C-alpha positions as CSV (number, residue, x, y, z in Angstrom):
1,M,114.7,101.4,103.1
2,F,117.2,101.0,99.4
3,G,114.9,99.6,97.6
4,R,112.6,102.6,98.2
5,I,114.6,104.8,97.0
6,R,115.3,102.8,94.1
7,Q,111.8,102.9,93.5
8,T,111.8,107.2,94.3
9,W,114.5,107.5,91.5
10,Q,112.5,105.4,89.1
11,A,110.1,107.5,89.5
12,V,111.2,111.0,89.5
13,F,113.0,109.6,86.1
14,A,109.9,107.9,84.5
15,W,109.5,109.8,81.8
16,L,112.8,108.6,80.6
17,W,112.1,105.1,80.1
18,P,109.1,103.5,78.0
19,V,106.5,101.9,78.8
20,D,105.9,98.7,77.4
21,E,102.4,98.4,77.0
22,A,102.2,95.8,74.5
23,L,102.7,92.8,77.5
24,A,100.2,94.5,79.7
25,R,97.8,94.3,76.9
26,R,99.0,90.6,76.4
27,T,98.2,89.6,80.0
28,L,95.0,91.6,80.8
29,S,91.6,91.8,79.4
30,E,90.6,95.1,77.4
31,S,88.5,96.1,80.6
32,Q,91.6,95.6,83.2
33,F,94.0,97.5,80.5
34,V,91.5,100.1,81.0
35,L,92.3,100.6,84.3
36,F,96.5,99.5,84.3
37,Q,96.3,102.9,81.5
38,T,94.7,104.9,84.4
39,M,98.2,104.3,86.7
40,T,100.6,107.3,87.0
41,R,103.7,106.1,83.8
42,S,106.0,105.6,87.1
43,D,103.2,102.9,88.4
44,R,102.6,101.7,85.3
45,Q,106.6,100.7,84.9
46,H,106.6,99.5,88.0
47,H,103.6,97.4,87.7
48,L,105.8,95.9,84.9
49,R,109.2,95.7,86.6
50,V,106.9,93.4,89.3
51,L,105.5,91.3,86.5
52,K,108.9,90.5,84.7
53,R,110.4,90.0,87.9
54,L,107.5,87.5,89.1
55,R,108.0,85.6,85.4
56,K,111.8,85.6,86.0
57,Q,111.5,83.7,89.2
58,G,109.1,80.9,87.3
59,Y,105.6,82.6,88.2
60,D,103.1,81.9,85.5
61,H,99.6,82.2,87.0
62,P,97.4,84.1,85.8
63,S,96.2,85.9,88.9
64,L,99.3,86.5,89.9
65,A,99.9,88.6,86.9
66,V,96.5,90.5,86.8
67,A,98.0,91.1,90.5
68,A,101.3,92.7,89.7
69,L,99.7,94.7,87.3
70,L,96.8,96.0,89.0
71,H,98.2,95.8,92.4
72,D,98.3,99.6,93.2
73,V,94.9,100.8,90.8
74,G,93.7,101.9,94.2
75,K,95.9,104.7,94.1
76,T,94.3,106.7,91.1
77,R,90.7,107.0,93.4
78,L,92.8,110.0,95.3
79,P,95.8,110.4,93.4
80,I,99.0,112.1,95.5
81,T,101.9,113.6,94.7
82,I,105.6,111.8,95.0
83,F,106.6,113.4,97.2
84,D,103.1,112.6,99.3
85,R,103.9,109.2,98.9
86,I,107.6,109.4,99.8
87,L,106.7,111.2,103.9
88,A,103.7,108.3,103.6
89,V,106.6,105.6,103.0
90,V,109.0,107.5,105.5
91,V,106.4,107.6,108.3
92,K,104.8,104.0,107.9
93,K,108.6,102.9,108.0
94,L,109.8,104.9,111.2
95,L,106.6,106.1,113.2
96,P,104.3,102.8,112.1
97,Q,102.2,103.9,115.3
98,R,102.2,107.6,113.8
99,F,101.0,106.1,110.6
100,A,98.3,104.2,111.9
101,C,96.9,107.3,113.7
102,W,97.1,109.6,110.7
103,S,95.8,107.4,108.5
104,Q,92.6,106.9,110.0
105,G,89.6,109.1,109.0
106,E,89.3,111.8,105.9
107,P,91.5,111.9,103.4
108,V,92.2,115.6,103.4
109,G,94.8,117.8,103.9
110,W,98.0,117.1,105.1
111,R,96.3,112.9,106.2
112,K,95.7,112.9,102.5
113,A,98.9,110.5,101.8
114,F,98.6,108.5,104.6
115,V,94.8,108.0,104.6
116,V,95.6,106.9,100.7
117,S,98.7,105.0,101.3
118,A,96.7,102.9,104.2
119,N,93.4,102.2,102.1
120,H,94.6,102.2,98.3
121,P,94.9,98.1,98.1
122,A,91.1,97.8,100.0
123,W,90.3,100.4,97.1
124,G,92.3,99.0,94.4
125,A,90.5,95.7,94.8
126,E,87.2,97.3,94.9
127,I,87.9,98.6,91.3
128,V,89.6,95.5,90.3
129,A,86.2,93.3,91.3
130,T,84.2,95.6,88.5
131,V,86.3,94.1,86.2
132,C,87.4,91.1,87.2
133,E,85.8,87.6,88.2
134,D,89.0,86.2,89.1
135,E,89.1,86.5,92.9
136,M,92.4,85.7,93.4
137,A,93.5,88.4,91.5
138,V,91.3,90.5,93.7
139,W,92.1,88.8,97.2
140,L,96.2,89.6,96.3
141,I,95.7,92.9,95.2
142,A,93.5,93.1,98.4
143,H,96.3,92.0,100.7
144,H,99.2,93.1,98.9
145,Q,100.1,95.4,101.9
146,T,99.5,92.7,104.4
147,K,102.1,90.7,106.2
148,H,100.0,87.7,107.5
149,P,96.8,87.9,106.2
150,A,94.4,85.6,107.4
151,T,93.5,82.7,104.9
152,E,94.2,78.6,105.2
153,D,94.7,78.5,100.8
154,A,98.1,77.5,100.8
155,E,98.0,78.7,97.2
156,A,96.8,82.4,98.3
157,S,99.6,82.8,100.6
158,R,102.2,81.4,98.2
159,L,101.1,83.4,95.9
160,L,100.8,86.5,97.8
161,A,104.3,85.9,99.5
162,A,105.6,86.3,95.5
163,L,104.0,89.4,94.5
164,Q,105.1,90.9,97.9
165,A,108.6,90.2,97.6
166,A,108.3,91.4,93.6
167,D,106.7,94.2,94.7
168,D,109.6,95.1,97.6
169,A,112.1,94.5,95.1
170,S,110.8,96.3,91.8
């Protein structure tokens, strides 16, 4: 939970820190970079922290780098406020059954934050698939919040675990 508090602090004060657009531009294709720029400043900073953490740990897989920089792009489909994001995270952590119930259905009214939180990985994978032929990157984005996805691909499992750990820590 401390990590989530830190992420909230970073999001609220995102305007204080620059976004390393050059790193994202070097890592992504032009069309992927356009997607990167559609995210909020705080999300772009978060994604860059994820990528830097992975690289510091020795990961240099191109699919993982793309997923690190675009894993939350699905949140751009239906933007929500930082306060709605906090609410969804807290409910998911403390009341997972309520979260599962409230995240079903149409993303309207008070349920919107829960629906966006639950569905943004799939939405992000759909969006990224339109500009990226890298099936591994798309798979990583689609599953970045899935605890134990069904796969027999050991490399995919290893990369997903690294992405999830870096995401949680960043």
